[in-house]
N, CA, C and O atoms as a Maestro MAE file, in Angstrom:
{
 s_m_m2io_version
 :::
 2.0.0
}

f_m_ct {
 s_m_title
 :::
 protein
 m_atom[200] {
  # First column is atom index #
  i_m_mmod_type
  r_m_x_coord
  r_m_y_coord
  r_m_z_coord
  i_m_residue_number
  s_m_chain_name
  s_m_pdb_residue_name
  s_m_pdb_atom_name
  i_m_atomic_number
  :::
  1 25 -0.738 13.661 6.705 1 A "MET " " N  " 7
  2 3 -2.086 12.901 6.456 1 A "MET " " CA " 6
  3 2 -0.946 11.927 6.010 1 A "MET " " C  " 6
  4 15 0.157 12.238 5.561 1 A "MET " " O  " 8
  5 25 -1.482 10.621 6.243 2 A "SER " " N  " 7
  6 3 -1.188 9.451 5.608 2 A "SER " " CA " 6
  7 2 -1.624 9.133 3.981 2 A "SER " " C  " 6
  8 15 -2.792 9.513 4.058 2 A "SER " " O  " 8
  9 25 -1.523 8.851 3.081 3 A "LEU " " N  " 7
  10 3 -2.307 8.363 1.870 3 A "LEU " " CA " 6
  11 2 -3.191 7.703 2.086 3 A "LEU " " C  " 6
  12 15 -4.023 7.687 1.178 3 A "LEU " " O  " 8
  13 25 -3.438 7.022 3.057 4 A "ALA " " N  " 7
  14 3 -4.466 5.700 3.518 4 A "ALA " " CA " 6
  15 2 -5.524 6.664 3.930 4 A "ALA " " C  " 6
  16 15 -6.726 6.768 3.682 4 A "ALA " " O  " 8
  17 25 -4.626 7.367 4.678 5 A "ASP " " N  " 7
  18 3 -5.937 9.120 4.938 5 A "ASP " " CA " 6
  19 2 -6.803 9.282 3.825 5 A "ASP " " C  " 6
  20 15 -7.945 8.846 3.974 5 A "ASP " " O  " 8
  21 25 -6.451 9.925 2.515 6 A "GLN " " N  " 7
  22 3 -6.973 10.222 1.441 6 A "GLN " " CA " 6
  23 2 -7.223 9.488 1.106 6 A "GLN " " C  " 6
  24 15 -8.311 9.952 0.763 6 A "GLN " " O  " 8
  25 25 -7.290 8.253 0.699 7 A "CYS " " N  " 7
  26 3 -8.366 7.909 0.496 7 A "CYS " " CA " 6
  27 2 -9.132 7.348 0.198 7 A "CYS " " C  " 6
  28 15 -8.605 6.357 -0.307 7 A "CYS " " O  " 8
  29 25 -10.728 7.200 0.102 8 A "PRO " " N  " 7
  30 3 -11.670 6.632 1.026 8 A "PRO " " CA " 6
  31 2 -11.636 5.367 0.859 8 A "PRO " " C  " 6
  32 15 -11.672 4.802 -0.234 8 A "PRO " " O  " 8
  33 25 -11.556 4.799 2.029 9 A "GLY " " N  " 7
  34 3 -11.584 3.276 2.388 9 A "GLY " " CA " 6
  35 2 -10.330 2.689 2.756 9 A "GLY " " C  " 6
  36 15 -10.016 1.660 3.354 9 A "GLY " " O  " 8
  37 25 -9.471 3.988 2.034 10 A "GLY " " N  " 7
  38 3 -7.919 3.165 2.499 10 A "GLY " " CA " 6
  39 2 -7.570 2.699 4.584 10 A "GLY " " C  " 6
  40 15 -8.129 2.898 5.663 10 A "GLY " " O  " 8
  41 25 -5.935 1.812 3.895 11 A "MET " " N  " 7
  42 3 -5.697 1.542 5.138 11 A "MET " " CA " 6
  43 2 -4.553 1.073 4.934 11 A "MET " " C  " 6
  44 15 -4.371 0.593 3.815 11 A "MET " " O  " 8
  45 25 -3.096 1.040 6.188 12 A "LEU " " N  " 7
  46 3 -2.549 1.542 6.309 12 A "LEU " " CA " 6
  47 2 -2.264 0.291 7.343 12 A "LEU " " C  " 6
  48 15 -3.024 0.009 8.269 12 A "LEU " " O  " 8
  49 25 -1.038 -0.416 7.033 13 A "LEU " " N  " 7
  50 3 -0.405 -1.652 7.368 13 A "LEU " " CA " 6
  51 2 1.752 -0.942 7.184 13 A "LEU " " C  " 6
  52 15 2.590 -0.879 6.284 13 A "LEU " " O  " 8
  53 25 1.655 -0.529 8.929 14 A "THR " " N  " 7
  54 3 3.382 -0.291 8.841 14 A "THR " " CA " 6
  55 2 4.421 -1.488 9.370 14 A "THR " " C  " 6
  56 15 4.452 -1.739 10.575 14 A "THR " " O  " 8
  57 25 5.134 -2.102 8.585 15 A "TYR " " N  " 7
  58 3 6.130 -2.505 7.894 15 A "TYR " " CA " 6
  59 2 7.406 -2.050 8.650 15 A "TYR " " C  " 6
  60 15 7.964 -1.005 8.315 15 A "TYR " " O  " 8
  61 25 7.946 -2.933 9.817 16 A "GLU " " N  " 7
  62 3 8.973 -2.289 10.466 16 A "GLU " " CA " 6
  63 2 10.294 -3.312 10.643 16 A "GLU " " C  " 6
  64 15 10.791 -4.094 11.454 16 A "GLU " " O  " 8
  65 25 10.474 -2.831 9.499 17 A "GLY " " N  " 7
  66 3 11.676 -3.288 8.374 17 A "GLY " " CA " 6
  67 2 12.700 -2.534 7.291 17 A "GLY " " C  " 6
  68 15 12.635 -1.312 7.156 17 A "GLY " " O  " 8
  69 25 13.610 -3.306 6.559 18 A "LEU " " N  " 7
  70 3 14.125 -2.690 6.062 18 A "LEU " " CA " 6
  71 2 13.393 -2.210 4.233 18 A "LEU " " C  " 6
  72 15 12.768 -2.978 3.501 18 A "LEU " " O  " 8
  73 25 13.705 -0.948 3.981 19 A "GLY " " N  " 7
  74 3 12.824 -1.167 2.628 19 A "GLY " " CA " 6
  75 2 11.621 -0.379 2.657 19 A "GLY " " C  " 6
  76 15 11.009 0.302 3.481 19 A "GLY " " O  " 8
  77 25 11.475 -0.831 1.071 20 A "HIS " " N  " 7
  78 3 10.266 0.044 0.656 20 A "HIS " " CA " 6
  79 2 9.210 -0.359 1.121 20 A "HIS " " C  " 6
  80 15 8.589 0.090 2.084 20 A "HIS " " O  " 8
  81 25 8.894 -1.481 0.256 21 A "THR " " N  " 7
  82 3 8.211 -2.747 0.451 21 A "THR " " CA " 6
  83 2 8.410 -3.742 0.614 21 A "THR " " C  " 6
  84 15 9.484 -4.296 0.375 21 A "THR " " O  " 8
  85 25 7.103 -4.414 1.220 22 A "ALA " " N  " 7
  86 3 6.940 -5.373 2.174 22 A "ALA " " CA " 6
  87 2 7.088 -6.653 1.340 22 A "ALA " " C  " 6
  88 15 8.121 -7.272 1.084 22 A "ALA " " O  " 8
  89 25 5.677 -6.940 0.931 23 A "TYR " " N  " 7
  90 3 4.651 -7.326 0.400 23 A "TYR " " CA " 6
  91 2 5.430 -8.681 -0.752 23 A "TYR " " C  " 6
  92 15 6.124 -8.405 -1.730 23 A "TYR " " O  " 8
  93 25 5.206 -9.587 -0.462 24 A "GLY " " N  " 7
  94 3 5.791 -10.438 -0.296 24 A "GLY " " CA " 6
  95 2 7.552 -11.364 -0.682 24 A "GLY " " C  " 6
  96 15 8.051 -12.253 -1.371 24 A "GLY " " O  " 8
  97 25 7.877 -10.298 0.390 25 A "ARG " " N  " 7
  98 3 8.827 -10.463 1.345 25 A "ARG " " CA " 6
  99 2 9.533 -10.010 2.784 25 A "ARG " " C  " 6
  100 15 10.701 -9.938 3.167 25 A "ARG " " O  " 8
  101 25 8.370 -9.768 3.327 26 A "GLY " " N  " 7
  102 3 8.101 -9.386 4.741 26 A "GLY " " CA " 6
  103 2 8.221 -10.531 5.884 26 A "GLY " " C  " 6
  104 15 8.772 -10.227 6.941 26 A "GLY " " O  " 8
  105 25 7.742 -11.775 5.704 27 A "GLY " " N  " 7
  106 3 7.315 -11.979 6.167 27 A "GLY " " CA " 6
  107 2 5.813 -12.869 5.898 27 A "GLY " " C  " 6
  108 15 5.378 -12.668 4.764 27 A "GLY " " O  " 8
  109 25 5.098 -13.658 6.610 28 A "THR " " N  " 7
  110 3 3.996 -14.123 6.472 28 A "THR " " CA " 6
  111 2 3.102 -12.959 7.103 28 A "THR " " C  " 6
  112 15 2.179 -12.658 6.346 28 A "THR " " O  " 8
  113 25 3.130 -12.288 8.190 29 A "CYS " " N  " 7
  114 3 2.891 -11.125 7.851 29 A "CYS " " CA " 6
  115 2 1.966 -10.001 7.930 29 A "CYS " " C  " 6
  116 15 0.934 -9.499 8.373 29 A "CYS " " O  " 8
  117 25 2.837 -9.947 7.330 30 A "VAL " " N  " 7
  118 3 2.598 -8.493 5.599 30 A "VAL " " CA " 6
  119 2 1.585 -9.116 4.747 30 A "VAL " " C  " 6
  120 15 0.443 -8.676 4.876 30 A "VAL " " O  " 8
  121 25 1.853 -10.408 3.582 31 A "THR " " N  " 7
  122 3 1.509 -11.006 3.551 31 A "THR " " CA " 6
  123 2 -0.014 -11.483 3.819 31 A "THR " " C  " 6
  124 15 -0.875 -11.058 3.049 31 A "THR " " O  " 8
  125 25 -0.188 -11.890 4.318 32 A "GLU " " N  " 7
  126 3 -1.449 -12.556 5.133 32 A "GLU " " CA " 6
  127 2 -2.629 -11.379 5.869 32 A "GLU " " C  " 6
  128 15 -3.706 -11.681 6.385 32 A "GLU " " O  " 8
  129 25 -2.056 -10.031 5.728 33 A "LYS " " N  " 7
  130 3 -2.740 -9.341 6.125 33 A "LYS " " CA " 6
  131 2 -3.192 -8.860 4.709 33 A "LYS " " C  " 6
  132 15 -4.393 -8.796 4.447 33 A "LYS " " O  " 8
  133 25 -2.277 -8.535 3.836 34 A "VAL " " N  " 7
  134 3 -3.027 -7.992 2.648 34 A "VAL " " CA " 6
  135 2 -3.701 -8.526 1.665 34 A "VAL " " C  " 6
  136 15 -4.743 -8.266 1.062 34 A "VAL " " O  " 8
  137 25 -2.467 -9.742 1.614 35 A "ASP " " N  " 7
  138 3 -3.790 -10.691 1.341 35 A "ASP " " CA " 6
  139 2 -5.366 -10.887 1.156 35 A "ASP " " C  " 6
  140 15 -6.139 -11.140 0.233 35 A "ASP " " O  " 8
  141 25 -5.427 -10.638 2.514 36 A "ALA " " N  " 7
  142 3 -7.182 -11.161 3.515 36 A "ALA " " CA " 6
  143 2 -8.383 -10.002 3.233 36 A "ALA " " C  " 6
  144 15 -9.581 -10.076 3.507 36 A "ALA " " O  " 8
  145 25 -7.596 -8.855 2.555 37 A "TYR " " N  " 7
  146 3 -8.526 -7.792 2.027 37 A "TYR " " CA " 6
  147 2 -9.881 -8.797 0.480 37 A "TYR " " C  " 6
  148 15 -11.053 -8.986 0.156 37 A "TYR " " O  " 8
  149 25 -8.118 -9.132 0.046 38 A "PRO " " N  " 7
  150 3 -9.219 -8.976 -1.400 38 A "PRO " " CA " 6
  151 2 -9.755 -10.443 -1.345 38 A "PRO " " C  " 6
  152 15 -10.623 -10.852 -2.115 38 A "PRO " " O  " 8
  153 25 -9.225 -11.128 -0.466 39 A "VAL " " N  " 7
  154 3 -9.272 -13.132 -0.423 39 A "VAL " " CA " 6
  155 2 -10.743 -12.370 0.254 39 A "VAL " " C  " 6
  156 15 -11.608 -12.155 -0.595 39 A "VAL " " O  " 8
  157 25 -11.078 -11.963 1.657 40 A "GLY " " N  " 7
  158 3 -12.518 -12.652 2.231 40 A "GLY " " CA " 6
  159 2 -12.578 -11.061 2.584 40 A "GLY " " C  " 6
  160 15 -13.204 -11.026 3.643 40 A "GLY " " O  " 8
  161 25 -12.280 -9.906 2.266 41 A "LEU " " N  " 7
  162 3 -12.435 -8.292 2.558 41 A "LEU " " CA " 6
  163 2 -11.856 -8.578 3.777 41 A "LEU " " C  " 6
  164 15 -11.727 -9.598 3.100 41 A "LEU " " O  " 8
  165 25 -11.494 -8.699 4.594 42 A "LYS " " N  " 7
  166 3 -10.706 -8.789 6.111 42 A "LYS " " CA " 6
  167 2 -10.176 -7.082 5.978 42 A "LYS " " C  " 6
  168 15 -9.039 -6.922 5.533 42 A "LYS " " O  " 8
  169 25 -10.800 -6.112 6.273 43 A "PRO " " N  " 7
  170 3 -9.573 -4.882 6.271 43 A "PRO " " CA " 6
  171 2 -8.302 -5.199 7.741 43 A "PRO " " C  " 6
  172 15 -8.239 -6.014 8.661 43 A "PRO " " O  " 8
  173 25 -7.125 -3.585 7.076 44 A "VAL " " N  " 7
  174 3 -6.827 -4.149 8.298 44 A "VAL " " CA " 6
  175 2 -6.732 -3.514 9.278 44 A "VAL " " C  " 6
  176 15 -6.737 -2.292 9.137 44 A "VAL " " O  " 8
  177 25 -6.639 -3.937 10.297 45 A "ARG " " N  " 7
  178 3 -6.973 -2.774 11.660 45 A "ARG " " CA " 6
  179 2 -6.014 -0.976 11.680 45 A "ARG " " C  " 6
  180 15 -4.886 -0.616 11.342 45 A "ARG " " O  " 8
  181 25 -6.790 -0.531 12.056 46 A "PRO " " N  " 7
  182 3 -6.234 0.792 12.536 46 A "PRO " " CA " 6
  183 2 -4.702 0.582 13.302 46 A "PRO " " C  " 6
  184 15 -4.559 -0.414 14.012 46 A "PRO " " O  " 8
  185 25 -3.687 1.447 13.153 47 A "GLY " " N  " 7
  186 3 -2.858 0.574 13.848 47 A "GLY " " CA " 6
  187 2 -1.376 -0.298 13.843 47 A "GLY " " C  " 6
  188 15 -0.324 -0.104 14.453 47 A "GLY " " O  " 8
  189 25 -2.003 -1.859 12.390 48 A "ALA " " N  " 7
  190 3 -1.459 -3.060 12.899 48 A "ALA " " CA " 6
  191 2 0.273 -2.597 12.171 48 A "ALA " " C  " 6
  192 15 0.690 -1.495 11.814 48 A "ALA " " O  " 8
  193 25 0.753 -3.562 12.169 49 A "THR " " N  " 7
  194 3 1.995 -3.718 12.085 49 A "THR " " CA " 6
  195 2 2.886 -4.956 11.762 49 A "THR " " C  " 6
  196 15 2.380 -6.071 11.635 49 A "THR " " O  " 8
  197 25 3.917 -4.785 11.663 50 A "CYS " " N  " 7
  198 3 4.410 -6.733 11.359 50 A "CYS " " CA " 6
  199 2 5.896 -6.226 11.382 50 A "CYS " " C  " 6
  200 15 6.822 -7.023 11.233 50 A "CYS " " O  " 8
  :::
 }
 m_bond[199] {
  # First column is bond index #
  i_m_from
  i_m_to
  i_m_order
  :::
  1 1 2 1
  2 2 3 1
  3 3 4 2
  4 3 5 1
  5 5 6 1
  6 6 7 1
  7 7 8 2
  8 7 9 1
  9 9 10 1
  10 10 11 1
  11 11 12 2
  12 11 13 1
  13 13 14 1
  14 14 15 1
  15 15 16 2
  16 15 17 1
  17 17 18 1
  18 18 19 1
  19 19 20 2
  20 19 21 1
  21 21 22 1
  22 22 23 1
  23 23 24 2
  24 23 25 1
  25 25 26 1
  26 26 27 1
  27 27 28 2
  28 27 29 1
  29 29 30 1
  30 30 31 1
  31 31 32 2
  32 31 33 1
  33 33 34 1
  34 34 35 1
  35 35 36 2
  36 35 37 1
  37 37 38 1
  38 38 39 1
  39 39 40 2
  40 39 41 1
  41 41 42 1
  42 42 43 1
  43 43 44 2
  44 43 45 1
  45 45 46 1
  46 46 47 1
  47 47 48 2
  48 47 49 1
  49 49 50 1
  50 50 51 1
  51 51 52 2
  52 51 53 1
  53 53 54 1
  54 54 55 1
  55 55 56 2
  56 55 57 1
  57 57 58 1
  58 58 59 1
  59 59 60 2
  60 59 61 1
  61 61 62 1
  62 62 63 1
  63 63 64 2
  64 63 65 1
  65 65 66 1
  66 66 67 1
  67 67 68 2
  68 67 69 1
  69 69 70 1
  70 70 71 1
  71 71 72 2
  72 71 73 1
  73 73 74 1
  74 74 75 1
  75 75 76 2
  76 75 77 1
  77 77 78 1
  78 78 79 1
  79 79 80 2
  80 79 81 1
  81 81 82 1
  82 82 83 1
  83 83 84 2
  84 83 85 1
  85 85 86 1
  86 86 87 1
  87 87 88 2
  88 87 89 1
  89 89 90 1
  90 90 91 1
  91 91 92 2
  92 91 93 1
  93 93 94 1
  94 94 95 1
  95 95 96 2
  96 95 97 1
  97 97 98 1
  98 98 99 1
  99 99 100 2
  100 99 101 1
  101 101 102 1
  102 102 103 1
  103 103 104 2
  104 103 105 1
  105 105 106 1
  106 106 107 1
  107 107 108 2
  108 107 109 1
  109 109 110 1
  110 110 111 1
  111 111 112 2
  112 111 113 1
  113 113 114 1
  114 114 115 1
  115 115 116 2
  116 115 117 1
  117 117 118 1
  118 118 119 1
  119 119 120 2
  120 119 121 1
  121 121 122 1
  122 122 123 1
  123 123 124 2
  124 123 125 1
  125 125 126 1
  126 126 127 1
  127 127 128 2
  128 127 129 1
  129 129 130 1
  130 130 131 1
  131 131 132 2
  132 131 133 1
  133 133 134 1
  134 134 135 1
  135 135 136 2
  136 135 137 1
  137 137 138 1
  138 138 139 1
  139 139 140 2
  140 139 141 1
  141 141 142 1
  142 142 143 1
  143 143 144 2
  144 143 145 1
  145 145 146 1
  146 146 147 1
  147 147 148 2
  148 147 149 1
  149 149 150 1
  150 150 151 1
  151 151 152 2
  152 151 153 1
  153 153 154 1
  154 154 155 1
  155 155 156 2
  156 155 157 1
  157 157 158 1
  158 158 159 1
  159 159 160 2
  160 159 161 1
  161 161 162 1
  162 162 163 1
  163 163 164 2
  164 163 165 1
  165 165 166 1
  166 166 167 1
  167 167 168 2
  168 167 169 1
  169 169 170 1
  170 170 171 1
  171 171 172 2
  172 171 173 1
  173 173 174 1
  174 174 175 1
  175 175 176 2
  176 175 177 1
  177 177 178 1
  178 178 179 1
  179 179 180 2
  180 179 181 1
  181 181 182 1
  182 182 183 1
  183 183 184 2
  184 183 185 1
  185 185 186 1
  186 186 187 1
  187 187 188 2
  188 187 189 1
  189 189 190 1
  190 190 191 1
  191 191 192 2
  192 191 193 1
  193 193 194 1
  194 194 195 1
  195 195 196 2
  196 195 197 1
  197 197 198 1
  198 198 199 1
  199 199 200 2
  :::
 }
}
């Protein structure tokens, strides 16, 4: 069970790259998907990968 599954309304965005944190350094794919939720309430789709 992923952490996203344990949190009500949780979402999982998988980053296929090196390191543990991709926000701000994983390219526009990660940044745009993460920023889209607090700015426009657009959730990350299940199975989303960058």
